[in-house]
N, CA and C atoms of all chains as a GROMACS GRO file, in nm:
protein
  597
    1MET      N    1   1.254   0.689   2.027
    1MET     CA    2   1.227   0.627   2.200
    1MET      C    3   1.326   0.482   2.161
    2LYS      N    4   1.401   0.468   2.273
    2LYS     CA    5   1.471   0.352   2.261
    2LYS      C    6   1.385   0.222   2.327
    3ASN      N    7   1.498   0.113   2.292
    3ASN     CA    8   1.410  -0.021   2.370
    3ASN      C    9   1.459  -0.125   2.332
    4ASN      N   10   1.485  -0.205   2.418
    4ASN     CA   11   1.574  -0.360   2.386
    4ASN      C   12   1.508  -0.475   2.361
    5LEU      N   13   1.438  -0.412   2.241
    5LEU     CA   14   1.345  -0.543   2.218
    5LEU      C   15   1.463  -0.637   2.103
    6LYS      N   16   1.543  -0.596   2.049
    6LYS     CA   17   1.666  -0.685   1.988
    6LYS      C   18   1.700  -0.794   2.077
    7VAL      N   19   1.760  -0.746   2.209
    7VAL     CA   20   1.816  -0.821   2.313
    7VAL      C   21   1.658  -0.905   2.377
    8LEU      N   22   1.581  -0.858   2.406
    8LEU     CA   23   1.425  -0.973   2.436
    8LEU      C   24   1.419  -1.088   2.319
    9ARG      N   25   1.463  -1.063   2.191
    9ARG     CA   26   1.428  -1.089   2.126
    9ARG      C   27   1.519  -1.235   2.089
   10ALA      N   28   1.634  -1.196   2.083
   10ALA     CA   29   1.782  -1.259   2.140
   10ALA      C   30   1.755  -1.370   2.229
   11GLU      N   31   1.730  -1.354   2.330
   11GLU     CA   32   1.701  -1.434   2.440
   11GLU      C   33   1.634  -1.535   2.426
   12ARG      N   34   1.519  -1.535   2.368
   12ARG     CA   35   1.456  -1.635   2.368
   12ARG      C   36   1.466  -1.688   2.209
   13ASP      N   37   1.604  -1.654   2.156
   13ASP     CA   38   1.617  -1.718   1.994
   13ASP      C   39   1.516  -1.729   1.878
   14TRP      N   40   1.462  -1.624   1.892
   14TRP     CA   41   1.350  -1.593   1.814
   14TRP      C   42   1.399  -1.486   1.688
   15SER      N   43   1.400  -1.516   1.557
   15SER     CA   44   1.420  -1.442   1.470
   15SER      C   45   1.386  -1.288   1.426
   16GLN      N   46   1.342  -1.213   1.328
   16GLN     CA   47   1.268  -1.133   1.336
   16GLN      C   48   1.111  -1.146   1.276
   17ALA      N   49   1.181  -1.244   1.190
   17ALA     CA   50   1.052  -1.292   1.076
   17ALA      C   51   0.941  -1.373   1.266
   18ASP      N   52   1.010  -1.464   1.295
   18ASP     CA   53   0.927  -1.535   1.432
   18ASP      C   54   0.816  -1.409   1.527
   19LEU      N   55   0.928  -1.334   1.542
   19LEU     CA   56   0.848  -1.234   1.645
   19LEU      C   57   0.749  -1.124   1.551
   20ALA      N   58   0.792  -1.115   1.439
   20ALA     CA   59   0.658  -1.068   1.321
   20ALA      C   60   0.524  -1.138   1.335
   21ASP      N   61   0.574  -1.263   1.316
   21ASP     CA   62   0.450  -1.375   1.305
   21ASP      C   63   0.317  -1.356   1.470
   22LYS      N   64   0.446  -1.367   1.571
   22LYS     CA   65   0.371  -1.380   1.672
   22LYS      C   66   0.290  -1.232   1.708
   23LEU      N   67   0.346  -1.126   1.655
   23LEU     CA   68   0.257  -1.005   1.676
   23LEU      C   69   0.138  -0.939   1.598
   24ASN      N   70   0.163  -1.041   1.461
   24ASN     CA   71   0.096  -1.006   1.309
   24ASN      C   72   0.147  -0.909   1.277
   25VAL      N   73   0.252  -0.892   1.290
   25VAL     CA   74   0.301  -0.753   1.173
   25VAL      C   75   0.445  -0.793   1.113
   26SER      N   76   0.472  -0.727   1.025
   26SER     CA   77   0.567  -0.738   0.918
   26SER      C   78   0.695  -0.754   0.964
   27ARG      N   79   0.756  -0.852   0.904
   27ARG     CA   80   0.925  -0.822   0.952
   27ARG      C   81   1.003  -0.679   0.946
   28GLN      N   82   0.966  -0.623   0.859
   28GLN     CA   83   1.006  -0.487   0.851
   28GLN      C   84   1.002  -0.339   0.950
   29THR      N   85   0.863  -0.405   1.010
   29THR     CA   86   0.799  -0.317   1.109
   29THR      C   87   0.903  -0.411   1.241
   30ILE      N   88   0.956  -0.486   1.280
   30ILE     CA   89   1.020  -0.507   1.369
   30ILE      C   90   1.162  -0.480   1.381
   31ASN      N   91   1.186  -0.449   1.247
   31ASN     CA   92   1.378  -0.426   1.211
   31ASN      C   93   1.307  -0.274   1.204
   32ALA      N   94   1.199  -0.171   1.207
   32ALA     CA   95   1.216  -0.060   1.243
   32ALA      C   96   1.211  -0.011   1.354
   33ILE      N   97   1.172  -0.082   1.440
   33ILE     CA   98   1.111  -0.042   1.602
   33ILE      C   99   1.280  -0.096   1.650
   34GLU      N  100   1.313  -0.188   1.602
   34GLU     CA  101   1.471  -0.253   1.682
   34GLU      C  102   1.559  -0.111   1.672
   35THR      N  103   1.554  -0.105   1.497
   35THR     CA  104   1.644  -0.011   1.506
   35THR      C  105   1.628   0.141   1.510
   36GLU      N  106   1.520   0.162   1.580
   36GLU     CA  107   1.461   0.290   1.617
   36GLU      C  108   1.467   0.379   1.519
   37LYS      N  109   1.372   0.362   1.421
   37LYS     CA  110   1.351   0.379   1.292
   37LYS      C  111   1.162   0.475   1.350
   38TYR      N  112   1.104   0.368   1.445
   38TYR     CA  113   0.980   0.333   1.382
   38TYR      C  114   0.960   0.340   1.506
   39ASP      N  115   0.896   0.436   1.592
   39ASP     CA  116   0.783   0.402   1.748
   39ASP      C  117   0.673   0.367   1.746
   40PRO      N  118   0.625   0.220   1.807
   40PRO     CA  119   0.501   0.140   1.809
   40PRO      C  120   0.422   0.265   1.837
   41SER      N  121   0.262   0.237   1.807
   41SER     CA  122   0.181   0.248   1.863
   41SER      C  123   0.142   0.178   1.973
   42LEU      N  124   0.067   0.266   2.061
   42LEU     CA  125   0.003   0.177   2.186
   42LEU      C  126  -0.003   0.061   2.211
   43PRO      N  127  -0.132   0.043   2.140
   43PRO     CA  128  -0.170  -0.130   2.137
   43PRO      C  129  -0.081  -0.237   2.125
   44LEU      N  130  -0.011  -0.162   1.982
   44LEU     CA  131   0.142  -0.271   1.939
   44LEU      C  132   0.238  -0.298   2.072
   45ALA      N  133   0.270  -0.174   2.160
   45ALA     CA  134   0.358  -0.164   2.249
   45ALA      C  135   0.294  -0.236   2.381
   46PHE      N  136   0.176  -0.243   2.383
   46PHE     CA  137   0.104  -0.326   2.502
   46PHE      C  138   0.134  -0.470   2.446
   47SER      N  139   0.110  -0.535   2.338
   47SER     CA  140   0.165  -0.641   2.268
   47SER      C  141   0.243  -0.703   2.302
   48ILE      N  142   0.346  -0.654   2.250
   48ILE     CA  143   0.494  -0.664   2.259
   48ILE      C  144   0.497  -0.706   2.428
   49ALA      N  145   0.460  -0.572   2.471
   49ALA     CA  146   0.494  -0.644   2.652
   49ALA      C  147   0.433  -0.720   2.716
   50LYS      N  148   0.328  -0.758   2.658
   50LYS     CA  149   0.230  -0.911   2.669
   50LYS      C  150   0.307  -0.993   2.629
   51LEU      N  151   0.370  -1.010   2.521
   51LEU     CA  152   0.407  -1.107   2.497
   51LEU      C  153   0.573  -1.170   2.554
   52PHE      N  154   0.626  -1.053   2.589
   52PHE     CA  155   0.773  -1.124   2.628
   52PHE      C  156   0.741  -1.064   2.807
   53GLY      N  157   0.603  -1.082   2.853
   53GLY     CA  158   0.573  -1.095   3.020
   53GLY      C  159   0.634  -0.970   3.049
   54LYS      N  160   0.640  -0.845   3.047
   54LYS     CA  161   0.709  -0.736   3.086
   54LYS      C  162   0.562  -0.599   3.060
   55LYS      N  163   0.669  -0.483   3.152
   55LYS     CA  164   0.571  -0.404   3.152
   55LYS      C  165   0.664  -0.288   3.052
   56ILE      N  166   0.568  -0.220   2.985
   56ILE     CA  167   0.613  -0.107   2.859
   56ILE      C  168   0.709  -0.047   2.862
   57GLU      N  169   0.726   0.002   2.994
   57GLU     CA  170   0.832   0.104   3.068
   57GLU      C  171   1.002  -0.006   3.060
   58GLU      N  172   0.920  -0.109   3.072
   58GLU     CA  173   1.089  -0.186   3.061
   58GLU      C  174   1.114  -0.252   2.943
   59ILE      N  175   1.080  -0.230   2.863
   59ILE     CA  176   1.134  -0.235   2.696
   59ILE      C  177   1.135  -0.134   2.625
   60PHE      N  178   1.065  -0.017   2.655
   60PHE     CA  179   1.059   0.123   2.592
   60PHE      C  180   1.082   0.240   2.689
   61THR      N  181   1.221   0.312   2.663
   61THR     CA  182   1.252   0.452   2.723
   61THR      C  183   1.225   0.568   2.688
   62PRO      N  184   1.168   0.668   2.696
   62PRO     CA  185   1.192   0.768   2.636
   62PRO      C  186   1.359   0.841   2.582
   63ASP      N  187   1.372   0.849   2.471
   63ASP     CA  188   1.515   0.962   2.457
   63ASP      C  189   1.533   1.039   2.539
   64LYS      N  190   1.629   1.075   2.598
   64LYS     CA  191   1.722   1.197   2.695
   64LYS      C  192   1.701   1.322   2.605
   65LYS      N  193   1.684   1.398   2.661
   65LYS     CA  194   1.643   1.495   2.596
   65LYS      C  195   1.787   1.631   2.618
   66MET      N  196  -0.614   0.307   1.731
   66MET     CA  197  -0.560   0.247   1.624
   66MET      C  198  -0.571   0.102   1.675
   67LYS      N  199  -0.689   0.035   1.596
   67LYS     CA  200  -0.713  -0.108   1.636
   67LYS      C  201  -0.579  -0.223   1.603
   68GLU      N  202  -0.596  -0.294   1.695
   68GLU     CA  203  -0.511  -0.400   1.656
   68GLU      C  204  -0.505  -0.518   1.533
   69ILE      N  205  -0.376  -0.492   1.505
   69ILE     CA  206  -0.397  -0.596   1.362
   69ILE      C  207  -0.389  -0.762   1.408
   70THR      N  208  -0.469  -0.868   1.406
   70THR     CA  209  -0.515  -0.961   1.435
   70THR      C  210  -0.488  -1.077   1.278
   71MET      N  211  -0.433  -0.964   1.184
   71MET     CA  212  -0.412  -1.121   1.032
   71MET      C  213  -0.261  -1.120   1.043
   72ASN      N  214  -0.247  -1.203   1.017
   72ASN     CA  215  -0.090  -1.231   0.974
   72ASN      C  216  -0.054  -1.198   0.853
   73GLN      N  217   0.067  -1.092   0.843
   73GLN     CA  218   0.091  -0.981   0.725
   73GLN      C  219   0.126  -1.112   0.610
   74ASN      N  220   0.181  -1.214   0.624
   74ASN     CA  221   0.199  -1.263   0.506
   74ASN      C  222   0.057  -1.362   0.463
   75GLU      N  223  -0.009  -1.371   0.480
   75GLU     CA  224  -0.156  -1.396   0.457
   75GLU      C  225  -0.191  -1.302   0.412
   76VAL      N  226  -0.196  -1.152   0.465
   76VAL     CA  227  -0.249  -1.025   0.396
   76VAL      C  228  -0.207  -1.028   0.281
   77MET      N  229  -0.086  -1.022   0.248
   77MET     CA  230  -0.010  -1.042   0.140
   77MET      C  231  -0.050  -1.122  -0.010
   78LYS      N  232  -0.043  -1.245   0.090
   78LYS     CA  233  -0.092  -1.339  -0.047
   78LYS      C  234  -0.267  -1.336  -0.090
   79ARG      N  235  -0.309  -1.316   0.002
   79ARG     CA  236  -0.500  -1.265  -0.034
   79ARG      C  237  -0.462  -1.146  -0.156
   80TYR      N  238  -0.421  -1.085  -0.076
   80TYR     CA  239  -0.365  -0.947  -0.150
   80TYR      C  240  -0.320  -1.006  -0.342
   81TYR      N  241  -0.209  -1.052  -0.366
   81TYR     CA  242  -0.166  -1.107  -0.460
   81TYR      C  243  -0.275  -1.162  -0.541
   82LYS      N  244  -0.378  -1.289  -0.483
   82LYS     CA  245  -0.445  -1.373  -0.542
   82LYS      C  246  -0.523  -1.290  -0.558
   83GLU      N  247  -0.599  -1.162  -0.527
   83GLU     CA  248  -0.727  -1.090  -0.533
   83GLU      C  249  -0.672  -0.993  -0.651
   84PHE      N  250  -0.572  -0.957  -0.632
   84PHE     CA  251  -0.528  -0.856  -0.743
   84PHE      C  252  -0.522  -0.909  -0.868
   85GLY      N  253  -0.420  -1.006  -0.854
   85GLY     CA  254  -0.404  -1.109  -0.967
   85GLY      C  255  -0.473  -1.155  -1.046
   86ILE      N  256  -0.622  -1.180  -0.988
   86ILE     CA  257  -0.765  -1.252  -1.074
   86ILE      C  258  -0.791  -1.120  -1.139
   87SER      N  259  -0.817  -0.978  -1.047
   87SER     CA  260  -0.897  -0.911  -1.107
   87SER      C  261  -0.793  -0.855  -1.229
   88MET      N  262  -0.679  -0.836  -1.213
   88MET     CA  263  -0.651  -0.790  -1.336
   88MET      C  264  -0.636  -0.857  -1.449
   89SER      N  265  -0.617  -0.980  -1.429
   89SER     CA  266  -0.610  -1.072  -1.567
   89SER      C  267  -0.769  -1.089  -1.609
   90VAL      N  268  -0.846  -1.023  -1.572
   90VAL     CA  269  -1.038  -1.013  -1.595
   90VAL      C  270  -1.056  -0.899  -1.696
   91TYR      N  271  -0.951  -0.825  -1.631
   91TYR     CA  272  -0.912  -0.680  -1.685
   91TYR      C  273  -0.873  -0.684  -1.850
   92VAL      N  274  -0.757  -0.799  -1.811
   92VAL     CA  275  -0.681  -0.764  -1.947
   92VAL      C  276  -0.807  -0.833  -2.060
   93VAL      N  277  -0.861  -0.958  -2.024
   93VAL     CA  278  -0.933  -1.016  -2.123
   93VAL      C  279  -1.017  -0.936  -2.145
   94ALA      N  280  -1.097  -0.866  -2.031
   94ALA     CA  281  -1.179  -0.770  -2.076
   94ALA      C  282  -1.160  -0.619  -2.170
   95VAL      N  283  -1.028  -0.577  -2.188
   95VAL     CA  284  -1.005  -0.508  -2.270
   95VAL      C  285  -0.962  -0.516  -2.385
   96ILE      N  286  -0.878  -0.641  -2.390
   96ILE     CA  287  -0.893  -0.731  -2.506
   96ILE      C  288  -1.045  -0.744  -2.585
   97THR      N  289  -1.117  -0.840  -2.550
   97THR     CA  290  -1.271  -0.895  -2.577
   97THR      C  291  -1.332  -0.738  -2.606
   98SER      N  292  -1.354  -0.623  -2.537
   98SER     CA  293  -1.446  -0.500  -2.581
   98SER      C  294  -1.349  -0.442  -2.676
   99THR      N  295  -1.192  -0.431  -2.696
   99THR     CA  296  -1.195  -0.361  -2.836
   99THR      C  297  -1.152  -0.456  -2.936
  100THR      N  298  -1.186  -0.586  -2.927
  100THR     CA  299  -1.187  -0.640  -3.061
  100THR      C  300  -1.344  -0.629  -3.097
  101ILE      N  301  -1.400  -0.633  -2.967
  101ILE     CA  302  -1.598  -0.634  -3.042
  101ILE      C  303  -1.607  -0.527  -3.129
  102LEU      N  304  -1.541  -0.414  -3.060
  102LEU     CA  305  -1.612  -0.266  -3.099
  102LEU      C  306  -1.510  -0.222  -3.249
  103SER      N  307  -1.380  -0.331  -3.255
  103SER     CA  308  -1.306  -0.275  -3.426
  103SER      C  309  -1.376  -0.376  -3.490
  104ASN      N  310  -1.439  -0.478  -3.452
  104ASN     CA  311  -1.500  -0.567  -3.548
  104ASN      C  312  -1.660  -0.528  -3.621
  105PHE      N  313  -1.774  -0.492  -3.512
  105PHE     CA  314  -1.899  -0.478  -3.526
  105PHE      C  315  -1.944  -0.325  -3.504
  106GLU      N  316  -2.021  -0.314  -3.567
  106GLU     CA  317  -2.090  -0.193  -3.613
  106GLU      C  318  -2.205  -0.188  -3.426
  107PHE      N  319  -2.218  -0.066  -3.386
  107PHE     CA  320  -2.341  -0.075  -3.268
  107PHE      C  321  -2.367   0.051  -3.273
  108PRO      N  322  -2.488   0.070  -3.203
  108PRO     CA  323  -2.529   0.217  -3.135
  108PRO      C  324  -2.459   0.250  -3.028
  109LYS      N  325  -2.489   0.403  -3.046
  109LYS     CA  326  -2.387   0.471  -2.936
  109LYS      C  327  -2.378   0.408  -2.785
  110ILE      N  328  -2.462   0.368  -2.752
  110ILE     CA  329  -2.571   0.337  -2.612
  110ILE      C  330  -2.462   0.237  -2.582
  111ALA      N  331  -2.484   0.120  -2.685
  111ALA     CA  332  -2.419  -0.008  -2.667
  111ALA      C  333  -2.272   0.030  -2.669
  112GLN      N  334  -2.210   0.106  -2.744
  112GLN     CA  335  -2.062   0.152  -2.768
  112GLN      C  336  -2.006   0.184  -2.659
  113ILE      N  337  -2.082   0.242  -2.593
  113ILE     CA  338  -2.045   0.299  -2.426
  113ILE      C  339  -2.053   0.197  -2.340
  114ILE      N  340  -2.157   0.105  -2.327
  114ILE     CA  341  -2.132  -0.027  -2.246
  114ILE      C  342  -2.016  -0.087  -2.226
  115ILE      N  343  -1.957  -0.162  -2.374
  115ILE     CA  344  -1.864  -0.209  -2.435
  115ILE      C  345  -1.746  -0.157  -2.400
  116THR      N  346  -1.726  -0.006  -2.418
  116THR     CA  347  -1.623   0.054  -2.375
  116THR      C  348  -1.575   0.035  -2.236
  117LEU      N  349  -1.691   0.051  -2.127
  117LEU     CA  350  -1.671   0.041  -1.997
  117LEU      C  351  -1.697  -0.078  -1.959
  118ILE      N  352  -1.711  -0.198  -2.017
  118ILE     CA  353  -1.666  -0.307  -1.946
  118ILE      C  354  -1.542  -0.347  -1.860
  119PRO      N  355  -1.464  -0.273  -1.936
  119PRO     CA  356  -1.316  -0.348  -1.857
  119PRO      C  357  -1.332  -0.257  -1.725
  120VAL      N  358  -1.422  -0.198  -1.715
  120VAL     CA  359  -1.415  -0.081  -1.559
  120VAL      C  360  -1.489  -0.190  -1.469
  121ILE      N  361  -1.533  -0.270  -1.487
  121ILE     CA  362  -1.593  -0.360  -1.390
  121ILE      C  363  -1.501  -0.452  -1.287
  122PRO      N  364  -1.379  -0.526  -1.346
  122PRO     CA  365  -1.297  -0.582  -1.272
  122PRO      C  366  -1.189  -0.487  -1.193
  123THR      N  367  -1.174  -0.375  -1.269
  123THR     CA  368  -1.069  -0.241  -1.183
  123THR      C  369  -1.156  -0.236  -1.042
  124ILE      N  370  -1.298  -0.246  -1.076
  124ILE     CA  371  -1.333  -0.197  -0.899
  124ILE      C  372  -1.278  -0.349  -0.814
  125PHE      N  373  -1.262  -0.406  -0.897
  125PHE     CA  374  -1.253  -0.551  -0.783
  125PHE      C  375  -1.034  -0.559  -0.750
  126VAL      N  376  -1.002  -0.447  -0.807
  126VAL     CA  377  -0.865  -0.409  -0.784
  126VAL      C  378  -0.871  -0.325  -0.675
  127VAL      N  379  -1.003  -0.220  -0.664
  127VAL     CA  380  -0.978  -0.122  -0.588
  127VAL      C  381  -0.983  -0.180  -0.438
  128ILE      N  382  -1.119  -0.290  -0.461
  128ILE     CA  383  -1.138  -0.364  -0.315
  128ILE      C  384  -1.021  -0.408  -0.291
  129ALA      N  385  -0.927  -0.492  -0.376
  129ALA     CA  386  -0.831  -0.602  -0.306
  129ALA      C  387  -0.742  -0.488  -0.255
  130ILE      N  388  -0.694  -0.351  -0.298
  130ILE     CA  389  -0.610  -0.293  -0.252
  130ILE      C  390  -0.628  -0.204  -0.138
  131MET      N  391  -0.837  -0.208  -0.079
  131MET     CA  392  -0.807  -0.132   0.034
  131MET      C  393  -0.828  -0.262   0.115
  132ARG      N  394  -0.892  -0.414   0.089
  132ARG     CA  395  -0.872  -0.495   0.230
  132ARG      C  396  -0.699  -0.476   0.215
  133ALA      N  397  -0.632  -0.489   0.153
  133ALA     CA  398  -0.488  -0.516   0.228
  133ALA      C  399  -0.467  -0.416   0.263
  134LEU      N  400  -0.482  -0.285   0.252
  134LEU     CA  401  -0.446  -0.143   0.336
  134LEU      C  402  -0.520  -0.188   0.510
  135ARG      N  403  -0.634  -0.220   0.463
  135ARG     CA  404  -0.673  -0.203   0.581
  135ARG      C  405  -0.635  -0.332   0.716
  136ASP      N  406  -0.610  -0.430   0.645
  136ASP     CA  407  -0.544  -0.515   0.671
  136ASP      C  408  -0.363  -0.542   0.691
  137SER      N  409  -0.342  -0.408   0.680
  137SER     CA  410  -0.190  -0.431   0.697
  137SER      C  411  -0.139  -0.355   0.856
  138ASP      N  412   0.001  -0.368   0.877
  138ASP     CA  413   0.018  -0.339   0.998
  138ASP      C  414   0.030  -0.196   0.997
  139GLU      N  415   0.036  -0.121   1.144
  139GLU     CA  416   0.046   0.008   1.133
  139GLU      C  417   0.135   0.090   1.026
  140LEU      N  418   0.297   0.021   1.038
  140LEU     CA  419   0.433   0.097   0.975
  140LEU      C  420   0.378   0.100   0.820
  141GLN      N  421   0.315  -0.044   0.745
  141GLN     CA  422   0.234  -0.017   0.626
  141GLN      C  423   0.194   0.035   0.573
  142GLN      N  424   0.047   0.096   0.696
  142GLN     CA  425   0.017   0.177   0.673
  142GLN      C  426   0.026   0.316   0.680
  143ARG      N  427   0.139   0.350   0.720
  143ARG     CA  428   0.190   0.503   0.737
  143ARG      C  429   0.312   0.466   0.579
  144ILE      N  430   0.371   0.395   0.554
  144ILE     CA  431   0.478   0.409   0.429
  144ILE      C  432   0.364   0.466   0.357
  145GLN      N  433   0.222   0.356   0.344
  145GLN     CA  434   0.134   0.355   0.207
  145GLN      C  435   0.088   0.489   0.182
  146LEU      N  436   0.055   0.538   0.345
  146LEU     CA  437  -0.012   0.678   0.338
  146LEU      C  438   0.077   0.795   0.285
  147GLN      N  439   0.203   0.759   0.282
  147GLN     CA  440   0.319   0.862   0.282
  147GLN      C  441   0.328   0.880   0.080
  148ALA      N  442   0.337   0.765   0.072
  148ALA     CA  443   0.359   0.715  -0.068
  148ALA      C  444   0.242   0.772  -0.148
  149VAL      N  445   0.118   0.766  -0.125
  149VAL     CA  446  -0.027   0.784  -0.187
  149VAL      C  447  -0.024   0.882  -0.142
  150THR      N  448   0.008   0.986  -0.044
  150THR     CA  449  -0.027   1.124  -0.093
  150THR      C  450   0.066   1.218  -0.131
  151PHE      N  451   0.193   1.216  -0.160
  151PHE     CA  452   0.346   1.242  -0.231
  151PHE      C  453   0.286   1.190  -0.409
  152SER      N  454   0.196   1.057  -0.431
  152SER     CA  455   0.170   1.024  -0.555
  152SER      C  456   0.058   1.151  -0.620
  153ALA      N  457  -0.030   1.157  -0.519
  153ALA     CA  458  -0.172   1.216  -0.553
  153ALA      C  459  -0.166   1.352  -0.562
  154ILE      N  460  -0.051   1.439  -0.517
  154ILE     CA  461  -0.055   1.562  -0.458
  154ILE      C  462   0.040   1.606  -0.576
  155THR      N  463   0.142   1.503  -0.605
  155THR     CA  464   0.241   1.536  -0.759
  155THR      C  465   0.169   1.527  -0.861
  156THR      N  466   0.110   1.440  -0.905
  156THR     CA  467   0.018   1.417  -1.004
  156THR      C  468  -0.055   1.518  -1.057
  157GLY      N  469  -0.149   1.574  -0.927
  157GLY     CA  470  -0.232   1.676  -0.934
  157GLY      C  471  -0.153   1.828  -0.950
  158LEU      N  472  -0.036   1.806  -0.951
  158LEU     CA  473   0.038   1.940  -0.942
  158LEU      C  474   0.092   1.954  -1.079
  159ILE      N  475   0.136   1.814  -1.118
  159ILE     CA  476   0.179   1.782  -1.278
  159ILE      C  477   0.104   1.840  -1.370
  160THR      N  478  -0.055   1.752  -1.384
  160THR     CA  479  -0.134   1.792  -1.450
  160THR      C  480  -0.190   1.931  -1.466
  161PHE      N  481  -0.225   2.018  -1.307
  161PHE     CA  482  -0.215   2.131  -1.288
  161PHE      C  483  -0.186   2.238  -1.372
  162SER      N  484   0.016   2.221  -1.337
  162SER     CA  485   0.062   2.327  -1.394
  162SER      C  486   0.075   2.318  -1.539
  163TYR      N  487   0.070   2.142  -1.603
  163TYR     CA  488   0.028   2.152  -1.734
  163TYR      C  489  -0.067   2.236  -1.849
  164GLY      N  490  -0.183   2.234  -1.698
  164GLY     CA  491  -0.354   2.312  -1.774
  164GLY      C  492  -0.278   2.410  -1.800
  165PHE      N  493  -0.205   2.512  -1.705
  165PHE     CA  494  -0.150   2.664  -1.762
  165PHE      C  495  -0.077   2.632  -1.892
  166LEU      N  496   0.015   2.576  -1.927
  166LEU     CA  497   0.060   2.580  -2.070
  166LEU      C  498  -0.008   2.540  -2.161
  167GLU      N  499  -0.166   2.464  -2.093
  167GLU     CA  500  -0.226   2.447  -2.255
  167GLU      C  501  -0.303   2.607  -2.276
  168ASN      N  502  -0.305   2.680  -2.216
  168ASN     CA  503  -0.318   2.853  -2.208
  168ASN      C  504  -0.274   2.898  -2.317
  169ILE      N  505  -0.143   2.813  -2.337
  169ILE     CA  506  -0.044   2.935  -2.419
  169ILE      C  507  -0.009   2.844  -2.507
  170GLY      N  508  -0.117   2.762  -2.555
  170GLY     CA  509  -0.096   2.642  -2.661
  170GLY      C  510  -0.086   2.550  -2.681
  171PHE      N  511  -0.032   2.485  -2.550
  171PHE     CA  512   0.036   2.387  -2.552
  171PHE      C  513  -0.076   2.280  -2.572
  172PRO      N  514  -0.007   2.142  -2.648
  172PRO     CA  515  -0.116   2.031  -2.680
  172PRO      C  516  -0.262   1.970  -2.546
  173PRO      N  517  -0.334   1.961  -2.536
  173PRO     CA  518  -0.406   1.893  -2.440
  173PRO      C  519  -0.379   1.789  -2.391
  174PHE      N  520  -0.366   1.739  -2.230
  174PHE     CA  521  -0.260   1.690  -2.162
  174PHE      C  522  -0.404   1.534  -2.203
  175PRO      N  523  -0.339   1.415  -2.245
  175PRO     CA  524  -0.427   1.328  -2.230
  175PRO      C  525  -0.463   1.275  -2.122
  176THR      N  526  -0.602   1.230  -2.105
  176THR     CA  527  -0.641   1.208  -1.925
  176THR      C  528  -0.607   1.056  -1.904
  177ILE      N  529  -0.603   0.976  -2.038
  177ILE     CA  530  -0.542   0.855  -2.017
  177ILE      C  531  -0.429   0.886  -1.932
  178TRP      N  532  -0.349   0.935  -1.934
  178TRP     CA  533  -0.192   0.925  -1.826
  178TRP      C  534  -0.171   0.959  -1.724
  179VAL      N  535  -0.322   0.994  -1.711
  179VAL     CA  536  -0.334   1.012  -1.577
  179VAL      C  537  -0.311   0.935  -1.414
  180LEU      N  538  -0.360   0.823  -1.455
  180LEU     CA  539  -0.390   0.721  -1.391
  180LEU      C  540  -0.233   0.640  -1.371
  181PRO      N  541  -0.154   0.577  -1.530
  181PRO     CA  542  -0.057   0.564  -1.521
  181PRO      C  543   0.075   0.641  -1.441
  182MET      N  544   0.063   0.762  -1.434
  182MET     CA  545   0.145   0.891  -1.398
  182MET      C  546   0.142   0.857  -1.265
  183MET      N  547   0.028   0.877  -1.188
  183MET     CA  548  -0.004   0.853  -1.006
  183MET      C  549   0.072   0.705  -1.019
  184PHE      N  550   0.034   0.572  -1.070
  184PHE     CA  551   0.076   0.455  -1.013
  184PHE      C  552   0.203   0.473  -1.036
  185MET      N  553   0.276   0.554  -1.105
  185MET     CA  554   0.437   0.528  -1.113
  185MET      C  555   0.507   0.562  -0.976
  186LEU      N  556   0.431   0.716  -0.949
  186LEU     CA  557   0.468   0.748  -0.851
  186LEU      C  558   0.478   0.719  -0.742
  187TRP      N  559   0.359   0.659  -0.753
  187TRP     CA  560   0.328   0.604  -0.634
  187TRP      C  561   0.428   0.482  -0.635
  188GLY      N  562   0.436   0.414  -0.701
  188GLY     CA  563   0.553   0.307  -0.712
  188GLY      C  564   0.670   0.386  -0.623
  189LEU      N  565   0.751   0.444  -0.762
  189LEU     CA  566   0.872   0.553  -0.714
  189LEU      C  567   0.824   0.569  -0.529
  190SER      N  568   0.772   0.671  -0.503
  190SER     CA  569   0.762   0.701  -0.350
  190SER      C  570   0.759   0.593  -0.218
  191LEU      N  571   0.656   0.511  -0.314
  191LEU     CA  572   0.694   0.354  -0.214
  191LEU      C  573   0.792   0.294  -0.179
  192ALA      N  574   0.904   0.231  -0.251
  192ALA     CA  575   1.022   0.231  -0.280
  192ALA      C  576   1.126   0.325  -0.210
  193TYR      N  577   1.086   0.473  -0.212
  193TYR     CA  578   1.177   0.577  -0.101
  193TYR      C  579   1.135   0.581   0.047
  194PHE      N  580   1.010   0.578   0.058
  194PHE     CA  581   0.958   0.540   0.179
  194PHE      C  582   1.018   0.422   0.229
  195TRP      N  583   0.976   0.297   0.146
  195TRP     CA  584   1.030   0.191   0.212
  195TRP      C  585   1.172   0.193   0.311
  196LYS      N  586   1.233   0.251   0.184
  196LYS     CA  587   1.436   0.247   0.241
  196LYS      C  588   1.396   0.312   0.379
  197LYS      N  589   1.334   0.432   0.386
  197LYS     CA  590   1.356   0.442   0.456
  197LYS      C  591   1.323   0.473   0.576
  198TYR      N  592   1.284   0.334   0.609
  198TYR     CA  593   1.264   0.242   0.743
  198TYR      C  594   1.309   0.143   0.727
  199GLN      N  595   1.407   0.079   0.655
  199GLN     CA  596   1.481  -0.028   0.652
  199GLN      C  597   1.586  -0.037   0.774
   0.00000   0.00000   0.00000
């Protein structure tokens, strides 16, 4: 799954650690999501969307098959 | 999946504290237990109790690990699941296979080595799976 988390984070001038703290996850989890090595669960995706004031589909998009 | 509500740094800080205290008490209990047993004579039942005293702090080690796992975020839980599954199955297969070798005269496998083997494999596989998500 693709995402623009890195861009959204950069727009707010947050580090990965800052975002991790806001979401109560580890910095490694943020890094794994940004590098698309890990797709977050639905609750975490909702938390991310809520934090950025966006809809989930504005942040996460499925891979093209 | 439940939402994680605890800061991950706090989870790890609490884990290190609980694990550290429990292991320190364990080391003291092992030293005390072995010193007492090698210096005094006790009836069998007392020997069993004194020998098993170090088990008590290990219960708190288990609690510390389970609390940390419960409050870890979803990726950490996934990594731990993969690492623990690998170490449990591999340890099982190694000891089980050695059991066949015992049937043809190999010396009995000391059961005291099962836990260190499992922990070593857990640590190694944890590093591997951790790196996979880096």
